[in-house]
N, CA, C and O of each residue as an XYZ file, in Angstrom:
328
protein
N     -35.122     37.118    105.564
C     -35.295     35.678    105.494
C     -34.623     35.166    104.224
O     -34.896     35.645    103.124
N     -33.752     34.201    104.395
C     -33.001     33.654    103.275
C     -33.667     32.386    102.779
O     -33.663     31.368    103.472
N     -34.240     32.437    101.584
C     -34.923     31.273    101.022
C     -33.936     30.400    100.274
O     -33.162     30.873     99.442
N     -33.979     29.128    100.586
C     -33.192     28.146     99.858
C     -34.195     27.222     99.176
O     -34.923     26.481     99.836
N     -34.220     27.276     97.853
C     -35.165     26.455     97.114
C     -34.666     25.025     97.020
O     -33.556     24.758     96.559
N     -35.516     24.117     97.469
C     -35.229     22.692     97.381
C     -35.723     22.182     96.035
O     -35.036     21.414     95.362
N     -36.902     22.608     95.652
C     -37.526     22.189     94.394
C     -37.756     23.427     93.528
O     -38.653     24.228     93.789
N     -36.942     23.563     92.514
C     -37.099     24.735     91.643
C     -38.272     24.560     90.684
O     -38.791     25.551     90.170
N     -38.700     23.333     90.432
C     -39.845     23.113     89.538
C     -41.126     23.721     90.116
O     -41.937     24.284     89.381
N     -41.300     23.604     91.429
C     -42.516     24.084     92.075
C     -42.262     25.173     93.114
O     -43.186     25.573     93.822
N     -41.026     25.659     93.214
C     -40.712     26.759     94.120
C     -40.872     26.419     95.590
O     -41.326     27.248     96.379
N     -40.501     25.204     95.960
C     -40.629     24.759     97.346
C     -39.306     25.004     98.065
O     -38.239     24.625     97.581
N     -39.395     25.646     99.234
C     -38.190     25.983     99.989
C     -37.898     24.930    101.064
O     -38.746     24.104    101.405
N     -36.683     24.990    101.576
C     -36.305     24.088    102.669
C     -37.179     24.349    103.890
O     -37.508     23.417    104.623
N     -37.555     25.595    104.116
C     -38.415     25.931    105.256
C     -39.778     25.265    105.127
O     -40.324     24.774    106.115
N     -40.332     25.244    103.917
C     -41.628     24.592    103.704
C     -41.525     23.093    103.990
O     -42.417     22.515    104.610
N     -40.447     22.471    103.540
C     -40.249     21.039    103.799
C     -40.168     20.801    105.304
O     -40.777     19.866    105.824
N     -39.417     21.646    105.997
C     -39.272     21.497    107.450
C     -40.615     21.693    108.164
O     -40.909     20.992    109.133
N     -41.424     22.635    107.691
C     -42.731     22.867    108.304
C     -43.637     21.658    108.119
O     -44.337     21.259    109.050
N     -43.630     21.071    106.927
C     -44.452     19.885    106.682
C     -43.935     18.696    107.486
O     -44.721     17.883    107.970
N     -42.625     18.595    107.629
C     -42.043     17.529    108.445
C     -42.470     17.692    109.902
O     -42.793     16.711    110.571
N     -42.470     18.916    110.385
C     -42.892     19.173    111.764
C     -44.370     18.837    111.966
O     -44.798     18.495    113.068
N     -45.139     18.940    110.883
C     -46.566     18.635    110.946
C     -46.846     17.147    110.761
O     -48.000     16.721    110.819
N     -45.788     16.348    110.536
C     -45.989     14.904    110.473
C     -45.576     14.216    109.189
O     -45.641     12.989    109.114
N     -45.155     14.957    108.177
C     -44.700     14.323    106.938
C     -43.331     13.691    107.182
O     -42.381     14.376    107.561
N     -43.240     12.390    106.964
C     -42.017     11.655    107.303
C     -41.242     11.165    106.090
O     -40.106     10.711    106.227
N     -41.829     11.248    104.920
C     -41.194     10.699    103.722
C     -41.261     11.706    102.581
O     -42.103     12.604    102.592
N     -40.382     11.560    101.603
C     -40.464     12.431    100.425
C     -41.827     12.328     99.727
O     -42.308     13.313     99.167
N     -42.437     11.167     99.756
C     -43.752     11.000     99.132
C     -44.799     11.850     99.845
O     -45.665     12.442     99.200
N     -44.722     11.913    101.180
C     -45.666     12.747    101.924
C     -45.409     14.221    101.681
O     -46.351     15.012    101.632
N     -44.149     14.606    101.528
C     -43.817     15.991    101.165
C     -44.371     16.290     99.772
O     -44.920     17.367     99.537
N     -44.228     15.341     98.852
C     -44.743     15.521     97.488
C     -46.255     15.697     97.493
O     -46.789     16.510     96.738
N     -46.944     14.946     98.333
C     -48.404     15.075     98.421
C     -48.814     16.469     98.877
O     -49.827     17.010     98.433
N     -48.014     17.038     99.764
C     -48.336     18.356    100.310
C     -47.886     19.499     99.417
O     -48.536     20.544     99.381
N     -46.766     19.320     98.681
C     -46.162     20.451     97.970
C     -45.905     20.232     96.487
O     -45.618     21.190     95.769
N     -46.001     19.007     96.014
C     -45.645     18.582     94.656
C     -44.132     18.472     94.454
O     -43.690     18.050     93.386
N     -43.337     18.840     95.448
C     -41.881     18.747     95.322
C     -41.479     17.303     95.050
O     -41.930     16.385     95.736
N     -40.641     17.110     94.060
C     -40.161     15.780     93.717
C     -41.004     15.056     92.699
O     -40.690     13.924     92.330
N     -42.079     15.689     92.230
C     -42.976     14.999     91.298
C     -42.736     15.355     89.839
O     -43.362     14.766     88.957
N     -41.847     16.301     89.562
C     -41.582     16.667     88.173
C     -40.264     16.047     87.734
O     -40.261     14.913     87.253
N     -39.164     16.736     87.881
C     -37.881     16.189     87.416
C     -37.274     15.225     88.427
O     -36.490     14.353     88.050
N     -37.624     15.366     89.717
C     -37.154     14.449     90.742
C     -35.769     14.729     91.296
O     -35.299     13.993     92.163
N     -35.107     15.769     90.823
C     -33.739     16.026     91.284
C     -33.674     16.479     92.745
O     -32.597     16.472     93.340
N     -34.795     16.866     93.323
C     -34.797     17.353     94.709
C     -35.084     16.265     95.730
O     -35.001     16.521     96.931
N     -35.417     15.068     95.292
C     -35.833     14.023     96.227
C     -34.743     13.705     97.244
O     -35.042     13.535     98.426
N     -33.503     13.621     96.817
C     -32.412     13.324     97.765
C     -32.219     14.464     98.764
O     -31.910     14.224     99.931
N     -32.399     15.685     98.312
C     -32.295     16.829     99.222
C     -33.414     16.771    100.260
O     -33.189     17.031    101.443
N     -34.606     16.431     99.812
C     -35.743     16.300    100.734
C     -35.468     15.184    101.736
O     -35.728     15.341    102.929
N     -34.945     14.065    101.261
C     -34.588     12.973    102.167
C     -33.584     13.453    103.208
O     -33.689     13.098    104.382
N     -32.618     14.252    102.787
C     -31.623     14.783    103.710
C     -32.234     15.703    104.745
O     -31.845     15.671    105.912
N     -33.194     16.529    104.326
C     -33.863     17.424    105.264
C     -34.713     16.648    106.269
O     -34.793     17.018    107.440
N     -35.339     15.582    105.808
C     -36.167     14.772    106.697
C     -35.311     13.959    107.649
O     -35.690     13.719    108.795
N     -34.155     13.537    107.161
C     -33.232     12.778    107.990
C     -33.819     11.486    108.498
O     -34.818     10.982    107.984
N     -33.185     10.974    109.501
C     -33.647      9.734    110.115
C     -34.076      9.987    111.546
O     -34.010      9.103    112.401
N     -34.517     11.208    111.789
C     -34.926     11.588    113.135
C     -36.250     10.969    113.527
O     -36.805     10.133    112.814
N     -36.731     11.389    114.653
C     -37.989     10.867    115.175
C     -39.145     11.227    114.255
O     -39.272     12.363    113.798
N     -39.964     10.251    114.002
C     -41.149     10.450    113.181
C     -42.281      9.701    113.865
O     -42.219      8.477    113.980
N     -43.309     10.398    114.322
C     -44.381      9.728    115.053
C     -44.971      8.539    114.304
O     -45.205      7.488    114.901
N     -45.215      8.690    113.011
C     -45.792      7.593    112.243
C     -44.825      6.427    112.159
O     -45.226      5.275    112.320
N     -43.548      6.716    111.906
C     -42.546      5.660    111.802
C     -42.410      4.916    113.122
O     -42.302      3.690    113.143
N     -42.417      5.669    114.232
C     -42.306      5.031    115.544
C     -43.478      4.103    115.803
O     -43.287      3.014    116.345
N     -44.688      4.506    115.429
C     -45.849      3.646    115.617
C     -45.742      2.393    114.758
O     -46.061      1.298    115.222
N     -45.299      2.539    113.520
C     -45.142      1.379    112.646
C     -44.126      0.397    113.205
O     -44.340     -0.815    113.171
N     -43.018      0.923    113.720
C     -41.981      0.056    114.270
C     -42.472     -0.690    115.502
O     -41.988     -1.781    115.803
N     -43.421     -0.113    116.207
C     -43.976     -0.766    117.390
C     -45.163     -1.654    117.040
O     -45.818     -2.193    117.932
N     -45.446     -1.812    115.736
C     -46.540     -2.675    115.312
C     -47.914     -2.073    115.500
O     -48.896     -2.797    115.659
N     -47.992     -0.752    115.483
C     -49.267     -0.078    115.702
C     -49.743      0.573    114.415
O     -50.072      1.759    114.391
N     -49.778     -0.220    113.337
C     -50.180      0.296    112.032
C     -51.601      0.848    112.052
O     -51.890      1.808    111.339
N     -52.488      0.271    112.843
C     -53.867      0.754    112.927
C     -53.900      2.199    113.403
O     -54.676      3.005    112.891
N     -53.059      2.529    114.384
C     -53.001      3.903    114.886
C     -52.473      4.846    113.822
O     -52.927      5.985    113.716
N     -51.514      4.376    113.033
C     -50.965      5.205    111.960
C     -52.034      5.476    110.913
O     -52.189      6.610    110.460
N     -52.772      4.441    110.527
C     -53.799      4.613    109.506
C     -54.932      5.496    110.022
O     -55.518      6.258    109.252
N     -55.243      5.406    111.293
C     -56.279      6.252    111.862
C     -55.839      7.714    111.893
O     -56.660      8.616    111.726
N     -54.550      7.947    112.108
C     -54.009      9.299    112.173
C     -53.852      9.913    110.791
O     -53.806     11.136    110.655
N     -53.769      9.071    109.764
C     -53.540      9.559    108.410
C     -54.510      8.862    107.451
O     -54.150      7.855    106.841
N     -55.715      9.374    107.311
C     -56.733      8.730    106.457
C     -56.272      8.511    105.021
O     -56.706      7.555    104.378
N     -55.403      9.377    104.506
C     -54.932      9.207    103.123
C     -54.141      7.927    102.968
O     -54.105      7.350    101.881
N     -53.497      7.465    104.052
C     -52.754      6.206    104.014
C     -53.710      5.012    104.039
O     -53.444      3.987    103.412
N     -54.811      5.147    104.755
C     -55.789      4.064    104.833
C     -56.398      3.789    103.461
O     -56.686      2.643    103.117
N     -56.591      4.859    102.678
C     -57.154      4.684    101.334
C     -56.201      3.909    100.443
O     -56.637      3.139     99.587
N     -54.917      4.102    100.633
C     -53.913      3.433     99.807
C     -53.683      1.993    100.248
O     -53.188      1.179     99.468
N     -54.033      1.674    101.479
C     -53.769      0.325    102.024
C     -54.713     -0.711    101.511
O     -54.608     -1.880    101.882
């Protein structure tokens, strides 16, 4: 297995970012909440954005359809911030 480190500050790999994205993390901030990647020097944030891309994101799709209540219900941590 070839590890490519995205965040050298916290030892986060591209595979970890992809796994969190598959589990529903759609933004670098959500990746940071799960892994701390991007919270120290910040040089990995653009790489994380590239890995996340602009592909399908269940939360983003719900927001675009005006279903913010469903998004907040699916992600309690977002409801606390709202």
